[in-house]
KOLZA-627024 format. One record per residue: residue in three letters; x negated, y, z negated of N, C-alpha, C in turn. Coordinates in steps of 0.02 Angstrom, whole numbers, padded with zeros to 5 digits, always signed. Example, Ala and Ser with C-alpha at 12.3 -4.5 7.8 and 13.67 -1.06 7.14 Angstrom:
2
ALA-00660-00284-00390-00615-00225-00390-00660-00165-00390 SER-00642-00112-00354-00684-00053-00357-00645+00002-00394 
//
This chain:
351
UNK-00043-00064+00002+00000+00000-00001-00039+00062+00004 UNK-00018+00113+00023-00061+00172+00035-00049+00219-00029 UNK-00093+00272-00024-00093+00316-00088-00029+00352-00088 UNK-00005+00379-00041+00064+00415-00046+00121+00372-00066 UNK+00119+00303-00039+00170+00260-00057+00170+00243-00134 UNK+00112+00244-00163+00110+00229-00235+00148+00280-00273 UNK+00139+00344-00258+00174+00397-00288+00248+00399-00281 UNK+00265+00381-00216+00339+00379-00196+00373+00323-00241 UNK+00339+00269-00241+00368+00207-00272+00371+00220-00350 UNK+00319+00254-00375+00323+00270-00449+00384+00315-00469 UNK+00389+00361-00424+00446+00408-00438+00511+00374-00435 UNK+00523+00326-00388+00585+00297-00384+00602+00244-00436 UNK+00543+00213-00458+00548+00158-00507+00576+00188-00577 UNK+00574+00249-00586+00600+00278-00646+00673+00264-00661 UNK+00708+00251-00604+00779+00238-00611+00792+00181-00654 UNK+00753+00125-00649+00762+00068-00696+00746+00080-00766 UNK+00705+00128-00783+00696+00146-00853+00754+00170-00889 UNK+00801+00198-00851+00851+00232-00880+00911+00186-00912 UNK+00913+00120-00892+00956+00078-00915+00934+00019-00952 UNK+00867+00018-00972+00832-00026-01002+00836-00020-01079 UNK+00860-00071-01119+00862-00056-01192+00797-00045-01226 UNK+00748-00074-01192+00685-00072-01225+00629-00036-01191 UNK+00641+00029-01173+00594+00059-01126+00522+00052-01147 UNK+00508+00057-01211+00441+00063-01232+00398+00001-01224 UNK+00432-00054-01202+00401-00117-01185+00354-00105-01123 UNK+00375-00062-01084+00339-00049-01020+00280-00005-01030 UNK+00278+00030-01093+00229+00086-01105+00181+00069-01156 UNK+00136+00020-01146+00086+00003-01197+00038+00062-01201 UNK+00033+00101-01146-00017+00164-01149+00021+00221-01122 UNK+00065+00255-01168+00104+00308-01146+00063+00365-01122 UNK+00090+00402-01073+00058+00460-01046+00050+00516-01101 UNK-00008+00541-01116-00010+00588-01171+00027+00654-01150 UNK+00044+00691-01196+00080+00756-01182+00024+00810-01164 UNK+00032+00839-01108-00020+00886-01081-00033+00942-01133 UNK-00094+00963-01131-00110+01016-01185-00075+01084-01168 UNK-00049+01097-01107-00021+01159-01088+00054+01158-01102 UNK+00082+01112-01133+00155+01113-01146+00161+01144-01208 UNK+00207+01198-01208+00214+01234-01278+00227+01188-01333 UNK+00197+01201-01388+00201+01162-01446+00271+01163-01476 UNK+00305+01212-01464+00374+01226-01490+00424+01177-01456 UNK+00401+01150-01402+00441+01101-01362+00430+01031-01384 UNK+00372+01018-01421+00362+00950-01443+00355+00946-01515 UNK+00370+00991-01558+00362+00989-01630+00393+00923-01653 UNK+00351+00886-01693+00369+00825-01723+00375+00769-01682 UNK+00357+00770-01618+00358+00718-01569+00288+00691-01557 UNK+00275+00626-01576+00206+00604-01553+00207+00573-01485 UNK+00150+00570-01453+00147+00544-01384+00184+00483-01373 UNK+00178+00435-01420+00210+00374-01413+00288+00369-01422 UNK+00312+00434-01437+00385+00441-01447+00418+00474-01385 UNK+00376+00496-01337+00401+00541-01288+00448+00514-01241 UNK+00454+00441-01238+00500+00409-01193+00569+00388-01232 UNK+00553+00363-01285+00614+00340-01323+00646+00388-01369 UNK+00626+00453-01366+00658+00503-01407+00733+00508-01396 UNK+00759+00501-01335+00822+00504-01319+00865+00452-01354 UNK+00839+00390-01360+00869+00336-01394+00872+00357-01470 UNK+00823+00382-01496+00813+00400-01564+00868+00449-01584 UNK+00880+00497-01537+00927+00556-01557+00998+00536-01543 UNK+01014+00493-01493+01083+00472-01480+01107+00431-01534 UNK+01065+00389-01568+01085+00346-01624+01027+00342-01671 UNK+01039+00331-01733+00982+00318-01782+00940+00259-01765 UNK+00973+00210-01730+00939+00147-01705+00952+00143-01632 UNK+00973+00086-01605+00988+00082-01540+01055+00099-01518 UNK+01061+00134-01459+01125+00163-01438+01169+00102-01420 UNK+01140+00055-01390+01184-00001-01364+01208-00047-01424 UNK+01272-00053-01417+01304-00094-01472+01287-00164-01471 UNK+01268-00194-01410+01247-00264-01411+01180-00278-01422 UNK+01133-00233-01443+01066-00243-01466+01069-00288-01529 UNK+01022-00336-01531+01024-00384-01591+00996-00348-01651 UNK+00954-00298-01645+00923-00263-01700+00964-00201-01725 UNK+01019-00193-01692+01063-00133-01710+01091-00141-01779 UNK+01079-00092-01821+01102-00093-01893+01165-00056-01900 UNK+01183-00013-01848+01247+00026-01855+01304-00017-01823 UNK+01359-00011-01856+01418-00045-01825+01450+00003-01768 UNK+01494-00026-01723+01519+00007-01673+01556+00071-01693 UNK+01590+00060-01751+01633+00120-01778+01588+00172-01802 UNK+01529+00156-01828+01486+00210-01851+01462+00251-01797 UNK+01445+00217-01742+01417+00249-01677+01476+00297-01644 UNK+01536+00264-01651+01590+00300-01613+01596+00367-01649 UNK+01589+00370-01717+01606+00432-01754+01548+00480-01755 UNK+01488+00460-01730+01431+00509-01726+01449+00564-01677 UNK+01421+00619-01689+01428+00682-01656+01402+00679-01588 UNK+01439+00685-01534+01412+00683-01467+01360+00734-01455 UNK+01308+00721-01418+01252+00765-01404+01255+00805-01352 UNK+01221+00861-01356+01211+00912-01295+01141+00896-01273 UNK+01130+00876-01210+01066+00869-01183+01041+00918-01134 UNK+00984+00945-01140+00955+00984-01088+00897+00948-01051 UNK+00898+00946-00984+00845+00918-00947+00815+00965-00902 UNK+00745+00977-00914+00706+01026-00879+00684+00995-00817 UNK+00710+01011-00758+00690+00978-00692+00744+00942-00655 UNK+00761+00962-00597+00813+00936-00562+00792+00889-00502 UNK+00733+00860-00516+00708+00809-00464+00741+00742-00474 UNK+00713+00693-00445+00748+00623-00451+00744+00597-00521 UNK+00695+00611-00562+00693+00589-00632+00744+00625-00672 UNK+00745+00693-00669+00793+00732-00706+00870+00710-00685 UNK+00879+00706-00624+00946+00692-00598+00968+00623-00612 UNK+00928+00575-00604+00942+00502-00621+00954+00496-00698 UNK+00913+00528-00733+00918+00531-00812+00989+00549-00829 UNK+01006+00605-00798+01072+00632-00812+01131+00587-00790 UNK+01119+00553-00733+01169+00505-00705+01181+00444-00748 UNK+01123+00414-00769+01127+00357-00805+01148+00369-00877 UNK+01130+00420-00910+01150+00436-00974+01228+00441-00970 UNK+01253+00482-00927+01325+00482-00924+01364+00426-00902 UNK+01331+00380-00867+01356+00315-00843+01360+00269-00905 UNK+01302+00267-00941+01290+00213-00991+01311+00237-01062 UNK+01304+00299-01077+01308+00322-01149+01362+00384-01155 UNK+01406+00382-01110+01459+00441-01116+01489+00446-01183 UNK+01502+00397-01222+01539+00411-01288+01486+00451-01337 UNK+01428+00453-01323+01377+00486-01364+01357+00554-01339 UNK+01384+00575-01287+01361+00640-01250+01416+00678-01235 UNK+01412+00746-01252+01466+00791-01238+01447+00837-01175 UNK+01385+00852-01168+01367+00893-01108+01293+00877-01084 UNK+01278+00878-01022+01212+00878-00998+01204+00937-00950 UNK+01149+00974-00966+01127+01031-00924+01065+01025-00897 UNK+01060+01025-00835+00999+01028-00798+00972+01094-00784 UNK+00911+01109-00799+00880+01173-00787+00827+01165-00738 UNK+00824+01209-00691+00771+01207-00631+00766+01272-00606 UNK+00697+01293-00591+00680+01362-00566+00716+01379-00510 UNK+00735+01331-00466+00771+01349-00399+00845+01343-00411 UNK+00873+01310-00461+00941+01307-00468+00974+01260-00423 UNK+00941+01215-00392+00963+01165-00340+00937+01095-00366 UNK+00967+01044-00336+00946+00974-00349+00894+00955-00295 UNK+00845+00917-00322+00790+00893-00289+00761+00940-00238 UNK+00738+00999-00265+00712+01050-00215+00638+01039-00193 UNK+00602+00996-00228+00533+00988-00209+00518+00915-00189 UNK+00466+00890-00215+00447+00824-00189+00500+00770-00188 UNK+00547+00767-00239+00591+00719-00243+00642+00720-00181 UNK+00652+00777-00157+00695+00782-00096+00661+00772-00026 UNK+00596+00770-00030+00556+00767+00030+00509+00704+00038 UNK+00529+00654+00000+00491+00593-00004+00514+00543+00050 UNK+00473+00488+00058+00494+00440+00111+00555+00399+00096 UNK+00564+00384+00036+00624+00347+00011+00611+00265+00025 UNK+00546+00248+00031+00535+00177+00051+00540+00133-00010 UNK+00569+00076-00002+00578+00030-00062+00555-00042-00043 UNK+00513-00070-00088+00484-00136-00075+00502-00178-00138 UNK+00526-00238-00123+00544-00280-00179+00481-00312-00215 UNK+00438-00336-00188+00385-00377-00217+00313-00355-00205 UNK+00302-00293-00189+00238-00270-00173+00197-00257-00238 UNK+00231-00256-00300+00197-00243-00358+00208-00306-00405 UNK+00217-00361-00376+00226-00422-00418+00168-00441-00460 UNK+00105-00425-00441+00053-00442-00482+00022-00380-00518 UNK+00063-00333-00520+00047-00271-00562+00090-00265-00626 UNK+00069-00222-00682+00108-00214-00734+00181-00193-00727 UNK+00189-00158-00667+00255-00131-00647+00296-00175-00607 UNK+00275-00241-00594+00308-00287-00554+00379-00299-00570 UNK+00398-00312-00633+00467-00323-00647+00509-00251-00638 UNK+00476-00198-00655+00509-00133-00645+00523-00123-00575 UNK+00479-00143-00532+00496-00131-00456+00547-00164-00429 UNK+00551-00231-00455+00609-00276-00436+00671-00247-00458 UNK+00676-00226-00523+00740-00196-00548+00759-00131-00513 UNK+00705-00091-00495+00723-00031-00454+00747-00049-00390 UNK+00726-00097-00356+00747-00125-00292+00822-00142-00297 UNK+00837-00178-00346+00908-00202-00360+00953-00144-00373 UNK+00928-00093-00414+00969-00036-00432+00987+00002-00370 UNK+00943+00015-00323+00960+00056-00269+01018+00022-00224 UNK+01019-00048-00219+01070-00078-00187+01131-00077-00221 UNK+01126-00082-00286+01186-00080-00331+01222-00008-00329 UNK+01177+00044-00321+01211+00109-00314+01237+00116-00245 UNK+01211+00079-00197+01240+00099-00128+01300+00048-00113 UNK+01311-00008-00143+01356-00055-00127+01412-00059-00181 UNK+01405-00037-00242+01452-00042-00294+01515-00009-00274 UNK+01573-00038-00290+01637-00011-00274+01668+00019-00342 UNK+01635+00023-00395+01666+00056-00458+01660+00132-00455 UNK+01679+00157-00499+01676+00239-00506+01607+00266-00500 UNK+01554+00231-00515+01490+00254-00510+01454+00238-00445 UNK+01482+00201-00404+01453+00183-00337+01441+00244-00297 UNK+01390+00251-00261+01371+00307-00210+01388+00298-00143 UNK+01387+00237-00122+01399+00219-00048+01341+00223-00004 UNK+01335+00169+00034+01277+00169+00076+01269+00231+00121 UNK+01322+00251+00155+01318+00308+00200+01295+00373+00164 UNK+01323+00378+00106+01304+00445+00064+01235+00451+00047 UNK+01196+00399+00040+01129+00401+00022+01081+00372+00075 UNK+01113+00354+00133+01074+00329+00195+01034+00267+00175 UNK+01065+00222+00140+01029+00163+00113+01040+00107+00169 UNK+00985+00069+00183+00989+00008+00227+00928-00034+00217 UNK+00933-00097+00242+00877-00141+00245+00847-00134+00312 UNK+00779-00142+00310+00740-00144+00374+00678-00185+00365 UNK+00634-00185+00415+00573-00226+00415+00510-00178+00410 UNK+00460-00202+00399+00395-00158+00387+00341-00198+00420 UNK+00294-00154+00451+00234-00190+00482+00173-00140+00472 UNK+00117-00178+00471+00052-00145+00468+00026-00149+00537 UNK+00006-00092+00573-00021-00091+00641-00088-00058+00639 UNK-00140-00096+00661-00203-00066+00672-00212-00032+00742 UNK-00246+00023+00741-00251+00057+00803-00325+00088+00806 UNK-00355+00095+00868-00422+00113+00871-00427+00158+00936 UNK-00483+00187+00936-00496+00231+00998-00561+00216+01030 UNK-00544+00183+01089-00601+00157+01135-00572+00145+01201 UNK-00602+00175+01253-00582+00170+01322-00593+00095+01348 UNK-00635+00064+01306-00645-00007+01332-00596-00057+01298 UNK-00553-00028+01259-00506-00076+01225-00449-00095+01278 UNK-00433-00157+01275-00377-00184+01317-00317-00201+01278 UNK-00266-00211+01312-00198-00219+01277-00203-00292+01243 UNK-00180-00289+01178-00183-00353+01139-00136-00403+01173 UNK-00140-00464+01153-00095-00517+01184-00025-00508+01164 UNK+00013-00539+01200+00087-00530+01189+00108-00556+01119 UNK+00073-00608+01091+00082-00640+01031+00068-00590+00974 UNK+00014-00549+00980-00008-00504+00936+00045-00448+00928 UNK+00077-00432+00986+00128-00373+00981+00197-00402+00966 UNK+00204-00471+00956+00272-00489+00945+00301-00458+00877 UNK+00359-00432+00876+00384-00410+00818+00367-00337+00802 UNK+00330-00304+00849+00311-00236+00844+00365-00199+00878 UNK+00412-00164+00845+00470-00130+00881+00447-00064+00912 UNK+00393-00036+00885+00373+00031+00914+00332+00027+00974 UNK+00314-00029+01003+00273-00036+01062+00308-00058+01121 UNK+00300-00025+01182+00330-00052+01239+00280-00057+01291 UNK+00291-00094+01344+00238-00110+01398+00208-00044+01423 UNK+00251+00004+01442+00226+00066+01476+00173+00102+01429 UNK+00192+00105+01369+00149+00143+01320+00085+00105+01309 UNK+00085+00040+01313+00018+00004+01302-00025+00013+01357 UNK+00008-00001+01418-00029-00014+01481-00053+00058+01506 UNK-00012+00105+01500-00030+00172+01531-00055+00220+01484 UNK-00021+00246+01430-00035+00299+01386-00099+00275+01340 UNK-00106+00212+01320-00159+00194+01287-00223+00192+01323 UNK-00217+00181+01391-00282+00183+01431-00300+00261+01439 UNK-00244+00301+01454-00265+00369+01466-00291+00403+01402 UNK-00265+00391+01343-00282+00422+01283-00344+00387+01246 UNK-00355+00324+01267-00408+00290+01232-00384+00261+01167 UNK-00317+00253+01163-00290+00224+01099-00264+00154+01108 UNK-00288+00107+01062-00268+00039+01072-00239+00014+01014 UNK-00193-00037+01018-00166-00074+00961-00212-00131+00954 UNK-00240-00139+00895-00286-00193+00888-00266-00251+00843 UNK-00214-00238+00805-00188-00293+00758-00116-00278+00731 UNK-00087-00327+00707-00021-00317+00679-00009-00372+00623 UNK+00019-00346+00571+00035-00393+00513+00105-00371+00486 UNK+00148-00423+00474+00214-00409+00447+00201-00399+00371 UNK+00234-00344+00345+00234-00325+00277+00298-00342+00240 UNK+00347-00365+00278+00413-00381+00242+00469-00381+00294 UNK+00526-00410+00277+00583-00408+00321+00643-00378+00276 UNK+00702-00386+00304+00762-00364+00279+00774-00389+00205 UNK+00745-00442+00187+00759-00470+00118+00711-00439+00065 UNK+00664-00401+00086+00615-00371+00040+00602-00291+00051 UNK+00629-00264+00105+00615-00197+00122+00680-00162+00130 UNK+00683-00101+00099+00743-00055+00107+00723+00016+00108 UNK+00766+00055+00116+00757+00130+00111+00817+00164+00092 UNK+00803+00229+00072+00855+00272+00051+00833+00349+00063 UNK+00877+00392+00073+00863+00464+00085+00856+00494+00020 UNK+00801+00518-00009+00789+00542-00073+00837+00601-00091 UNK+00837+00648-00049+00882+00706-00061+00948+00688-00065 UNK+00973+00645-00023+01042+00626-00020+01058+00588-00083 UNK+01010+00543-00105+01021+00504-00168+01032+00552-00225 UNK+00990+00600-00233+00990+00642-00289+01061+00686-00289 UNK+01073+00714-00229+01137+00747-00229+01200+00707-00240 UNK+01197+00645-00220+01249+00605-00226+01260+00583-00308 UNK+01204+00571-00340+01206+00558-00414+01231+00625-00450 UNK+01208+00678-00427+01238+00740-00468+01310+00755-00448 UNK+01330+00739-00386+01406+00750-00371+01448+00700-00407 UNK+01418+00640-00418+01456+00594-00453+01457+00610-00524 UNK+01408+00634-00553+01405+00657-00623+01454+00710-00633 UNK+01460+00764-00592+01503+00818-00598+01579+00797-00587 UNK+01594+00741-00558+01659+00715-00554+01681+00681-00618 UNK+01628+00662-00660+01650+00627-00720+01689+00674-00769 UNK+01742+00646-00799+01790+00683-00843+01777+00675-00920 UNK+01723+00640-00932+01704+00630-01002+01646+00669-01022 UNK+01588+00674-00984+01532+00714-00996+01535+00773-00961 UNK+01530+00831-00983+01523+00893-00952+01451+00900-00922 UNK+01448+00935-00866+01377+00940-00835+01370+01011-00801 UNK+01314+01035-00806+01298+01102-00772+01231+01105-00750 UNK+01222+01146-00692+01158+01153-00666+01139+01231-00671 UNK+01085+01243-00699+01070+01317-00716+01001+01329-00686 UNK+00993+01390-00655+00929+01412-00632+00889+01450-00688 UNK+00830+01423-00696+00788+01448-00747+00729+01405-00766 UNK+00690+01424-00819+00636+01385-00844+00640+01379-00921 UNK+00636+01320-00946+00635+01306-01020+00572+01326-01044 UNK+00569+01370-01094+00496+01396-01121+00493+01377-01197 UNK+00548+01361-01230+00547+01353-01301+00605+01310-01326 UNK+00587+01267-01366+00647+01228-01404+00655+01266-01468 UNK+00721+01277-01488+00745+01317-01551+00761+01265-01604 UNK+00734+01269-01658+00751+01234-01718+00779+01269-01774 UNK+00819+01238-01816+00846+01266-01876+00833+01218-01935 UNK+00820+01256-01993+00802+01212-02048+00864+01180-02074 UNK+00854+01119-02094+00911+01079-02118+00936+01109-02181 UNK+01005+01095-02200+01034+01123-02261+00997+01101-02322 UNK+00968+01045-02324+00943+01009-02381+00867+01041-02389 UNK+00848+01081-02346+00783+01106-02348+00720+01061-02322 UNK+00746+00998-02303+00695+00955-02280+00695+00943-02203 UNK+00644+00970-02167+00644+00960-02096+00686+01006-02055 UNK+00678+01001-01992+00717+01041-01947+00761+01013-01898 UNK+00812+01037-01867+00856+01006-01820+00846+01050-01754 UNK+00845+01021-01693+00845+01057-01639+00913+01078-01624 UNK+00920+01144-01599+00987+01172-01589+00994+01200-01519 UNK+00938+01211-01481+00947+01246-01419+00881+01244-01383 UNK+00884+01270-01321+00828+01277-01273+00832+01348-01249 UNK+00774+01382-01262+00771+01454-01232+00732+01456-01170 UNK+00770+01497-01123+00744+01501-01050+00702+01559-01047 UNK+00668+01567-00990+00620+01622-00977+00650+01690-00980 UNK+00715+01693-00968+00746+01761-00965+00773+01771-01034 UNK+00768+01736-01083+00796+01739-01153+00857+01696-01165 UNK+00895+01683-01111+00955+01636-01119+00942+01577-01167 UNK+00990+01565-01208+00987+01508-01250+01043+01459-01230 UNK+01020+01394-01216+01064+01344-01203+01070+01294-01264 UNK+01134+01283-01288+01138+01239-01344+01112+01170-01324 UNK+01071+01139-01365+01041+01075-01358+01024+01034-01418 UNK+01039+00975-01419+01017+00928-01471+00957+00890-01455 UNK+00950+00882-01388+00893+00849-01353+00869+00881-01295 UNK+00803+00885-01287+00775+00915-01228+00726+00866-01198 UNK+00738+00849-01130+00698+00804-01091+00655+00843-01040 UNK+00592+00834-01042+00550+00867-00989+00546+00815-00927 UNK+00566+00840-00872+00559+00803-00803+00537+00850-00752 UNK+00480+00883-00764+00460+00935-00724+00422+00917-00663 UNK+00402+00857-00657+00366+00829-00595+00295+00834-00606 UNK+00256+00798-00565+00186+00789-00564+00149+00849-00543 UNK+00179+00891-00498+00150+00948-00467+00154+01013-00504 UNK+00194+01011-00564+00201+01068-00603+00145+01077-00656 UNK+00139+01128-00689+00085+01135-00737+00095+01087-00800 UNK+00153+01067-00811+00172+01023-00863+00163+00950-00842 UNK+00151+00940-00786+00144+00871-00758+00071+00844-00745 UNK+00026+00876-00772-00041+00859-00755-00070+00795-00784 UNK-00028+00754-00814-00054+00693-00841-00040+00637-00784 UNK-00004+00659-00728+00007+00610-00673-00046+00624-00616 UNK-00076+00568-00597-00124+00573-00538-00088+00560-00472 UNK-00111+00590-00423-00077+00584-00362-00111+00623-00304 UNK-00099+00619-00243-00127+00655-00187-00065+00684-00149 UNK-00071+00749-00136-00019+00781-00098-00030+00767-00022 UNK+00024+00754+00008+00021+00734+00084+00073+00779+00122 UNK+00056+00798+00185+00101+00827+00230+00151+00779+00256 UNK+00205+00806+00274+00264+00761+00303+00298+00797+00354 UNK+00331+00762+00403+00368+00794+00457+00423+00747+00477 UNK+00473+00779+00500+00531+00734+00527+00526+00741+00609 UNK+00525+00686+00639+00520+00682+00712+00584+00649+00744 UNK+00616+00677+00787+00686+00641+00810+00663+00580+00853 UNK+00701+00528+00848+00688+00473+00893+00752+00463+00933 UNK+00805+00496+00924+00863+00494+00961+00857+00495+01034 UNK+00895+00455+01074+00956+00415+01051+00931+00348+01023 UNK+00872+00329+01025+00846+00266+00990+00839+00271+00919 UNK+00873+00223+00877+00870+00216+00812+00815+00157+00793 UNK+00767+00176+00765+00718+00119+00751+00730+00090+00682 UNK+00709+00030+00672+00728-00017+00613+00666-00045+00585 UNK+00604-00013+00595+00544-00040+00566+00500+00012+00544 UNK+00483+00012+00475+00434+00052+00448+00367+00035+00467 UNK+00319+00073+00479+00255+00052+00505+00197+00092+00466 UNK+00151+00052+00439+00089+00085+00408+00037+00075+00456 UNK+00011+00126+00487-00041+00125+00533-00107+00128+00504 UNK-00154+00082+00526-00222+00080+00506-00266+00114+00554 UNK-00292+00171+00544-00332+00214+00595-00296+00279+00606 UNK-00339+00327+00633-00316+00392+00648-00280+00429+00586 UNK-00311+00423+00537-00285+00456+00469-00232+00409+00433 UNK-00217+00350+00453-00173+00304+00422-00106+00338+00408 UNK-00071+00357+00465-00005+00383+00453+00045+00333+00429 UNK+00096+00354+00394+00152+00310+00379+00216+00338+00408 UNK+00251+00292+00437+00314+00315+00475+00374+00276+00448 UNK+00424+00310+00427+00485+00284+00408+00550+00302+00445 UNK+00572+00266+00492+00626+00285+00528+00689+00284+00488 UNK+00738+00326+00501+00800+00340+00465+00854+00318+00511 UNK+00913+00298+00478+00969+00275+00526+00997+00332+00568 UNK+00988+00393+00544+01015+00453+00582+00977+00473+00645 UNK+00930+00434+00662+00888+00447+00720+00828+00495+00712 UNK+00810+00503+00649+00754+00541+00637+00696+00487+00602 UNK+00634+00515+00611+00582+00473+00583+00536+00513+00541 UNK+00531+00492+00474+00491+00530+00424+00418+00505+00434 UNK+00377+00552+00447+00304+00539+00453+00266+00575+00402 UNK+00218+00539+00377+00169+00574+00326+00098+00543+00332 UNK+00053+00576+00314-00017+00555+00314-00066+00612+00300 
//
């Protein structure tokens, strides 16, 4: 897998974190909180707590009633005060967190507010990613089970007929194939054998025989990376928009999207004089949003996301209409571009 793909996959795998009862099992080495995050936002939170803090706040123990270690009864949880949650960042992580919190924990939540500097959903990397999904590419990595769960979740979102289903067309979800194609530049290169090109949707005879000779570009190898049983895709921007639209249609949890930046968490001293309780989030313009919980989901390219490593890549949409391609291709050579055809007749290219 390529460098850009790793970042894309990591971003989309976060979806499965949101419905797992024991998130911390995946996090033996939690990402430390960056030094430049205001201390007022993380008071009393240790780095090892930064993932399961939502669980800790929604319930004194586990939110899920079916947890074997849950010491609270269903009636105790039902009578707990519903929480107001502020999420800083409207990308795929912030939006999907809001979606799954409302879907799975609605009795414990009264309102979810997403704060973003643009005031829009998925304005940056989350809305401009490739949306490529692979079932088994991480099977031998620590995130293998997470990748498989993510693959299943995307299909569930696309095909479910319940009130939380998004619909395949609304998120441009489909299965497709994937191939690795090696190309080289040499006027001495000849066309590969027909067997070597078998299964390569992108190549036709005229292109190989004429254009490759003229440009000195030759296809030198082909390897299948997966078929419809292991490869899928989704349109990232459409996915985020669909999750947000579905959340706003929910009549149990109130939701709001606010333009701004969270700069400070507001705490009030408890009546017994012991400790403090979070009561709000202060925005850059001084506005205060009521909040019992604040979640940072600002993304790897923001100043608060510098604990995430990755490489920025350019991307472009190239029309292939009227032909609709059904094969993602990872080229080896000429900058190693990656191409992800979409069912609307556009091809997402990056490299």
